[in-house]
C-alpha angles and dihedrals in degrees: 000000000000123000110245094244093053095043091049093050092050092049092050092049093046091056089060098047137058111247092239124002131198114228123220092227132064130246103214095172093061117090118223117278091016131124108218144158093221091099099150091228092299093120136037113284093250094051133088124218144207128207111240121257089228129064091264114129095221125099123225110236123211131196147103117222128333096286102038135069109196126172127173118201110202113211123262120253095263093055092047090051092048091050092051091048097048115015117187125250117287093253089054094059139072115199117234139166129234106274100177091108089062107035141045113272145167125187118248085239087067105026113058105143137047116200127207105285128221102195132192115269089244094062108098101165137042127194120187110172135171115226132033098278133084090212111019129096141166113204115252094008105112145154117251111231128156105226121195110245089235098040092133100019113140094011093129093163089074120100100163133041133170119189108170144153091029132120102252100146093116099033107039097094093056093042092050092049091059101046117119117263090228094076118123098174134030129182116196104160122158100003097135091251115169097188140027110273097244095193087070088074089075090065095093095179095054114125105164126043126174116190097157125147096026130112101254114150105182139039112187143160092285088068100053118131122189100210101039113124101169127040122175118190102154121153097016127119098257115160097157129045115173103144123115121217106184098200099040115136100162125045125170115191096152121144098018133119102265116146095188139016104274109252092227091063092081090060090063095088094169095059113125098165124042122171116194102150119130098036131101100256114149100191145022108194139173090273087068096047120127114190096213096053113127099164125039124165120197107156122127094034103104084236118181102178134051120158104140120133109224109175097188099042115135103165127036116159112184139159114289094241093056092043090055094048093049096042093244129126116245 
């Protein structure tokens, strides 16, 4: 999920910081149960804070490193119980360990609101993630946090944000409309989204977008982005994909509801990785061929025809029956 450079920098920073620290000062401007940057000098300038749920005068300070604000929000007891009682399908999960010993966190029982943040100019990335893991997720199991529509508005020093495992189905459009234009990478996995956040198309610098594990059904021309190089849409409900992203090199449409390879795919001449496994696609023919493809996944499609010529292909996992009929190894 995390690029190696980013994951390594977080781990290094975490080793040097306590996961959550208690400040000696108070933060009187911060309402209870609210993550804020109005810390009244009680925390480091790059940190956010939350007023304690008790009558203690000390703030709780959150942050990892000088250039990163990272907050995990472990689920409340009801969500944990529901997950144990009815876990999602394997393809709707990503395994992850408990990272609360390493990173800043506040339980969803305590943290219920995120205010508009005014971050230090040195903070270039923000991670706000439901659950206790930096990597794990279980589709449709989320933390419930009320996020201010303008929580990162005007923060043009930011290049990377991840807001995942949260219920954003009713607030995503307004949040997306107020994100800074400086962003290069956005992670929005498992936020109960039912449609592509169209305001994201105004972020003309954006290169990487992860919308996996939501409930999006359609990707069309209203969603096109000229600079996007990586688009992840795995484990949604996509049955139609007609958008064209001219610089796209990575596209993940695995575990959706496609019944054919989208015709527009062949126009994406820069694609090197295409994931189509877990759909209901019967054929991949020469009309779908992309010369630059190095990775193509087709398994779990009940596919009966494959006759595309892909000169640069290095990795092609497919169902054993199709592999046998085409003379390829699965």
